[in-house]
C-alpha positions in Angstrom: 50.6 -118.0 120.2 49.5 -114.3 119.8 49.4 -111.9 122.9 45.6 -111.9 122.8 43.8 -115.2 123.0 40.1 -115.2 121.9 37.6 -117.2 124.1 34.1 -118.0 122.8 31.7 -118.8 125.5 28.3 -120.3 124.5 25.9 -120.4 127.6 22.6 -118.9 128.8 23.7 -119.8 132.3 24.5 -116.7 134.3 26.6 -118.7 136.7 28.6 -120.0 133.8 29.3 -116.5 132.5 30.1 -115.2 135.9 32.6 -118.0 136.5 34.2 -117.2 133.2 34.4 -113.4 133.9 36.1 -114.1 137.2 38.5 -116.6 135.6 39.6 -114.9 132.4 40.4 -111.2 132.2 41.7 -108.9 129.5 44.7 -108.0 131.7 45.8 -111.7 131.5 45.5 -111.7 127.7 42.1 -113.0 127.2 39.4 -111.5 125.0 36.0 -113.2 125.8 33.0 -113.2 123.5 29.7 -114.4 125.0 26.9 -116.1 123.0 23.8 -117.2 124.4 22.9 -119.9 121.7 24.4 -122.0 119.1 23.4 -120.1 116.0 25.1 -116.9 117.7 28.3 -118.9 118.2 28.4 -120.2 114.7 28.2 -116.7 113.3 31.0 -115.6 115.6 33.2 -118.4 114.4 32.8 -117.1 111.0 33.4 -113.5 111.9 36.2 -113.8 114.5 39.5 -115.7 114.8 38.7 -117.9 117.8 41.3 -119.8 119.9 38.9 -121.7 122.0 35.3 -122.4 122.4 33.7 -123.1 125.9 30.3 -124.8 125.1 27.5 -125.3 127.6 25.9 -128.5 126.6 22.3 -128.2 125.2 21.1 -131.8 124.0 18.1 -130.2 122.4 20.1 -128.4 119.7 20.1 -130.2 116.2 23.4 -131.7 115.0 23.6 -129.2 112.0 23.3 -126.2 114.4 25.6 -127.5 117.1 28.5 -125.2 117.5 30.7 -127.8 119.1 30.3 -130.2 116.5 30.5 -127.9 113.5 33.7 -126.2 115.1 35.5 -129.5 114.9 34.9 -129.8 111.1 35.4 -126.2 110.0 37.7 -124.8 112.8 40.0 -127.7 113.5 42.6 -125.4 115.2 40.2 -124.2 117.7 40.4 -125.9 121.2 37.2 -127.1 122.7 35.9 -127.7 126.1 32.5 -129.0 127.1 30.5 -127.8 130.1 27.6 -129.5 131.6 25.9 -130.6 134.7 26.3 -133.9 136.8 22.7 -134.9 135.7 23.9 -134.9 132.0 27.0 -137.0 132.5 26.1 -139.5 129.8 25.4 -136.9 127.1 28.2 -134.8 128.0 30.9 -137.7 127.9 29.6 -138.7 124.5 29.7 -135.2 123.2 33.3 -135.0 124.6 34.5 -137.9 122.9 32.7 -137.0 119.5 34.1 -133.7 119.3 37.7 -134.5 120.4 37.4 -131.7 123.0 40.3 -131.2 125.2 38.4 -131.3 128.4 35.0 -131.4 130.0 34.0 -129.3 133.1 31.1 -130.0 135.5 28.8 -127.2 136.9 29.1 -125.4 139.0 32.3 -124.1 137.6 35.4 -123.3 139.9 37.0 -120.2 138.3 40.5 -121.1 139.4 40.1 -124.7 137.7 38.5 -123.0 134.6 41.6 -120.6 134.3 44.1 -123.4 134.6 42.3 -125.8 132.2 41.8 -122.8 129.6 45.6 -122.0 129.8 46.5 -125.9 129.4 44.0 -126.2 126.5 45.6 -123.2 124.6 49.0 -124.5 125.0 47.9 -128.1 123.6 46.3 -126.4 120.6 49.4 -124.8 119.8 51.4 -127.8 120.0 48.9 -129.5 118.1 49.2 -126.9 115.4 52.8 -127.2 115.1 52.6 -130.9 115.0 50.4 -130.7 112.1 52.4 -128.4 110.1 55.7 -130.4 110.9 53.8 -133.6 109.7 52.7 -131.9 106.6 56.3 -130.7 105.7 57.6 -134.3 106.5 54.9 -135.9 104.0 55.5 -133.1 101.4 59.3 -133.3 101.5 59.1 -136.3 99.2 57.5 -134.1 96.6 59.6 -130.9 96.8 59.4 -130.3 93.2 55.5 -130.6 93.3 54.9 -128.3 96.0 57.9 -125.9 96.0 58.8 -124.2 99.0 55.8 -122.3 100.2 56.1 -119.2 102.3 53.9 -120.0 105.3 54.5 -123.7 105.3 56.6 -123.5 108.7 55.9 -123.8 112.3 56.1 -120.0 112.8 53.4 -119.6 110.0 53.5 -117.0 107.3 49.9 -115.9 107.3 48.9 -112.5 108.9 45.2 -112.3 110.0 42.7 -109.7 111.2 40.1 -112.0 112.6 38.9 -113.9 109.5 40.7 -111.4 107.0 43.8 -113.3 105.8 46.6 -111.6 103.9 50.4 -111.5 103.4 50.7 -108.3 101.2 52.5 -105.0 102.2 49.1 -103.2 100.9 46.8 -105.3 103.2 49.4 -104.9 106.1 49.0 -101.2 105.9 45.2 -101.3 105.5 44.8 -103.4 108.6 47.2 -101.3 110.6 45.0 -98.3 109.9 41.9 -100.4 110.5 43.1 -101.3 114.0 43.6 -97.6 114.8 40.3 -96.8 113.6 38.8 -99.6 115.6 39.9 -97.9 118.8 37.8 -94.8 118.1 34.2 -94.2 118.0 34.4 -92.4 114.6 32.3 -93.4 111.6 34.3 -95.6 109.0 33.8 -95.9 105.2 35.2 -98.8 103.5 35.5 -98.7 99.7 36.4 -101.5 97.3 35.4 -103.8 94.5 32.8 -106.5 95.1 34.1 -109.5 96.8 37.1 -107.8 98.5 35.9 -108.6 102.0 34.3 -105.0 103.1 32.0 -106.7 105.5 34.8 -108.9 107.0 36.8 -106.0 107.5 33.8 -104.2 109.2 33.3 -107.1 111.4 36.9 -107.4 112.4 36.9 -103.6 113.3 33.6 -104.1 115.5 35.3 -107.1 117.3 38.4 -105.1 118.1 36.6 -102.1 119.4 35.1 -101.2 122.8 31.8 -102.2 121.3 32.7 -105.7 120.9 30.2 -107.2 123.4 27.3 -105.1 121.9 25.4 -106.3 118.8 26.5 -105.4 115.2 23.6 -105.6 112.6 24.1 -105.3 108.9 21.9 -103.8 106.2 22.3 -103.8 102.5 21.0 -100.6 101.2 21.1 -101.4 97.5 17.6 -101.6 95.8 15.6 -101.0 98.8 12.8 -98.6 98.7 13.1 -95.4 101.3 9.9 -96.7 103.4 11.6 -100.1 103.7 15.0 -99.0 104.5 13.5 -96.4 107.2 11.7 -99.2 108.8 14.6 -101.4 108.9 17.1 -98.9 110.3 14.8 -96.5 112.2 11.8 -99.0 113.1 8.1 -98.3 112.6 5.1 -98.3 114.9 1.8 -100.5 114.1 -0.1 -98.8 111.4 2.6 -96.6 110.3 2.2 -97.5 106.7 0.0 -100.2 104.9 0.9 -103.7 106.2 2.7 -102.7 109.4 0.7 -104.9 111.6 3.1 -104.6 114.7 5.7 -102.3 116.0 9.3 -102.8 114.6 12.5 -101.7 116.7 14.8 -100.9 113.9 18.6 -101.7 113.7 19.7 -98.4 115.0 17.9 -99.1 118.3 18.5 -102.8 118.2 22.3 -102.3 117.9 22.4 -99.5 120.7 26.0 -99.4 122.0 27.1 -101.4 119.2 27.8 -101.1 115.4 25.6 -100.8 112.3 27.1 -101.8 109.0 25.6 -100.2 105.9 26.7 -101.9 102.7 26.2 -100.3 99.3 25.4 -96.9 101.1 26.1 -95.2 97.6 22.6 -96.5 96.6 20.3 -94.6 99.2 18.2 -91.9 97.7 18.7 -88.2 98.2 15.8 -88.1 100.7 17.1 -90.9 102.7 20.5 -89.2 102.7 19.1 -86.4 104.7 17.4 -88.7 107.2 21.0 -90.6 107.8 22.9 -87.4 108.0 20.5 -86.2 110.8 21.1 -89.4 112.9 24.8 -89.1 112.3 24.6 -85.5 113.8 22.1 -85.9 116.6 21.9 -89.7 117.2 18.0 -89.3 117.2 15.7 -92.1 116.0 12.0 -91.4 114.9 10.1 -94.6 113.9 8.0 -94.4 110.9 4.6 -93.3 111.8 5.6 -92.2 115.3 5.8 -88.7 116.7 8.2 -89.8 119.4 12.0 -89.3 119.1 14.4 -91.4 120.9 18.2 -91.7 120.8 20.6 -94.3 120.0 24.4 -94.7 120.4 25.8 -96.6 117.5 28.9 -96.5 115.3 28.3 -96.5 111.6 30.6 -98.4 109.3 29.5 -97.9 105.7 30.8 -99.5 102.5 30.5 -99.0 98.8 31.8 -100.4 95.7 31.7 -97.1 94.1 33.8 -94.0 94.7 31.4 -91.7 96.9 33.8 -88.9 96.3 33.2 -89.1 92.4 29.5 -89.3 93.2 29.7 -86.2 95.3 31.5 -84.4 92.3 28.6 -85.6 90.1 25.9 -84.1 92.5 24.6 -87.6 93.2 25.7 -87.8 96.9 25.5 -85.1 99.6 29.0 -83.6 100.3 28.1 -83.1 104.2 27.0 -86.8 104.4 30.1 -87.9 102.8 32.2 -86.2 105.0 30.3 -87.5 108.1 30.6 -91.1 106.8 34.4 -90.9 106.2 35.8 -90.3 109.8 38.1 -93.0 108.5 38.5 -93.9 105.1 39.7 -97.5 104.2 40.3 -98.8 100.7 40.6 -102.4 100.1 42.7 -103.1 97.1 41.4 -105.6 94.5 43.1 -109.1 94.5 44.8 -108.6 91.2 46.9 -105.7 92.8 48.0 -108.1 95.6 48.8 -111.4 94.1 51.0 -112.2 97.3 47.8 -112.8 99.0 46.6 -115.6 96.7 48.9 -118.4 98.1 48.0 -117.7 101.8 44.2 -117.2 100.9 44.2 -120.4 99.0 45.7 -122.4 101.8 43.4 -120.8 104.3 40.4 -121.9 102.1 41.7 -125.3 101.6 41.9 -125.9 105.4 38.4 -124.4 105.9 36.4 -126.4 103.3 38.5 -129.7 103.7 37.2 -129.9 107.2 33.7 -129.1 106.2 33.4 -131.9 103.5 35.6 -134.4 105.6 38.4 -134.5 103.1 41.9 -134.9 103.8 43.9 -132.8 101.4 47.9 -132.6 101.7 48.2 -129.3 99.9 48.2 -127.2 96.7 50.9 -127.6 94.0 53.1 -124.7 93.1 51.8 -125.0 89.5 48.1 -124.3 91.0 49.3 -121.5 93.0 51.1 -119.9 89.9 48.1 -120.4 87.5 45.9 -118.8 90.4 48.2 -115.8 90.4 47.9 -115.3 86.7 44.3 -115.1 86.9 42.8 -111.5 87.3 39.9 -112.5 89.9 37.2 -110.0 88.6 35.3 -111.2 91.6 38.1 -111.0 93.9 38.5 -113.0 97.2 34.9 -114.2 96.9 35.6 -115.7 93.4 38.9 -117.3 94.8 37.1 -118.9 97.8 34.5 -120.3 95.5 37.2 -121.7 93.4 39.0 -123.4 96.3 35.8 -124.8 97.6 35.0 -126.6 94.3 38.7 -127.7 94.0 38.6 -129.4 97.5 35.1 -131.1 96.6 36.6 -132.6 93.5 40.1 -133.4 94.8 41.0 -137.1 95.5 40.9 -138.1 99.3 44.3 -138.0 100.7 45.9 -136.2 97.7 46.7 -132.7 96.7 45.2 -130.2 94.4 46.7 -130.1 91.0 46.2 -128.3 87.7 43.4 -130.8 86.6 41.3 -129.7 89.5 41.2 -126.0 88.6 38.2 -124.7 86.6 38.6 -124.4 82.9 38.6 -120.6 82.6 41.5 -120.4 85.2 43.4 -123.3 83.8 43.5 -121.7 80.5 44.6 -118.4 81.7 48.1 -117.4 80.2 50.9 -115.5 82.3 51.1 -112.0 81.4 54.0 -111.2 79.3 56.7 -108.8 80.7 58.6 -106.7 78.5 62.3 -106.7 79.6 63.3 -103.5 77.5 61.8 -100.3 78.7 60.4 -101.9 81.8 58.6 -99.4 84.2 58.0 -100.2 87.9 54.3 -100.5 88.9 52.5 -98.3 91.3 51.0 -95.0 91.7 53.3 -93.6 94.3 57.1 -93.1 94.5 57.1 -95.6 97.3 55.0 -98.2 95.4 57.3 -97.8 92.4 60.6 -98.1 94.6 59.1 -101.5 96.1 58.0 -102.7 92.5 61.7 -102.2 91.5 63.2 -103.8 94.6 60.8 -106.9 94.3 62.0 -107.3 90.7 65.7 -106.9 91.5 65.5 -109.4 94.5 63.5 -111.9 92.4 65.9 -111.9 89.4 69.0 -112.2 91.7 67.5 -115.3 93.5 66.8 -117.0 90.2 70.3 -116.0 88.8 72.1 -117.6 91.9 69.5 -120.5 92.1 68.3 -119.2 95.4 71.7 -119.3 97.2 70.6 -116.8 99.6 74.2 -116.1 101.0 75.5 -115.0 97.6 72.5 -113.1 96.7 72.6 -111.1 100.1 76.4 -110.6 99.6 75.9 -109.1 96.0 72.9 -106.7 97.0 74.7 -105.6 100.3 72.2 -107.0 102.6 72.2 -109.5 105.6 70.7 -112.8 105.4 68.1 -111.7 107.7 67.4 -108.6 105.7 67.1 -110.7 102.6 64.8 -113.2 104.3 62.5 -110.3 105.3 62.4 -109.0 101.7 61.5 -112.6 100.3 58.6 -112.8 102.8 57.5 -109.4 102.4 57.2 -109.6 98.7 55.8 -113.3 98.6 58.7 -114.6 96.7 58.7 -118.4 96.0 61.4 -120.8 94.6 59.9 -122.2 91.3 59.3 -126.0 91.0 62.2 -127.8 89.5 64.8 -125.0 90.4 67.7 -126.2 92.5 
């Protein structure tokens, strides 16, 4: 288990939240996120990597909105504890059984008992995770040539995560390391990257790893929104401030006071609105539309763009002073085609996610499918890959595995790029990237030459077995199916 365990508490009972606060502290390695209702809890489950959910039972919540029921399907590795009062014993026991929860607790909660149960529940969840992986490896061992030896198919795991952002590539590891540094500050952050790379996921991960995590985070897409409408959404308005304004509106800057506001497609705002946003960043002042009253708000701005703001500044289409205000930290998410090492781990992550949602038991993904996915350029990036995996899970046979026949035609017909042996040049823009590209090629060739005899390869390259294993993991190298 990781050093910090994330506990999601769904309750509007102050006695429950008080008991949780007394039982679970950050000093003991717990990060606690509170939600008052199931809708908020479901959103957090999609935004944050949650280890356990403590759910205060509300029998009036419809099944499709019940966080406990939904978490069993879409977040199988998340441990569950049901909380209810003695007067709801029958309903509580039924929900406990239905959701395969680890334990149920009766109100009023005893903080000492709660602390022990949470720790045991997390230990049980980790043992269950290891059991699932070992069982899967045992079942797949009969089909080694079909599945190959996938990195990450071990008890230790091979997937790195920053909340719901999943990766294995060195490029993403460097980006996440910088994002974690940025999260610990209150400075504005500018995230750039192509559509579908996960800019909002990164923004939410930063928020939930900052000191503002228990304050709201609100998002606003700025693309194609008129100035008055955008001003109303962010700064608010008063009744009669413009035609159709029949009541006051708080605005996201004031609604998120103490938290974070995520501005997507910030490159699309008009020159006039750029002035208003710059003034807010400088002074923290909010003036609702149609009001003479100026208020203050403390929010951290995380903005995102799929266009280069620096290029727009040079073209005179974006204010230089606003650009420098927004880019307290600059984070650039590389497109998926530049980090093919992430495709296998993302694919397995999405398979697990959607297999639970549709109630399908999928053993795994064949190495042929993973190889074909890596050959595809994914112009829609991670979002396109997620949609493709969701479709494959839906059409795969119950209890089977995902094979080439389940791929969409456009990806199935993609040919592997031809690599010229003569005059080969390392990839990458910097010297470091070119050296890494060359090292990856040399290690890959030696492994193939010696049929993955790692002792011989390590000896020939002058490496230790551990050093070679680290490079295999770092570059996402896999033994091809049929190689012995």
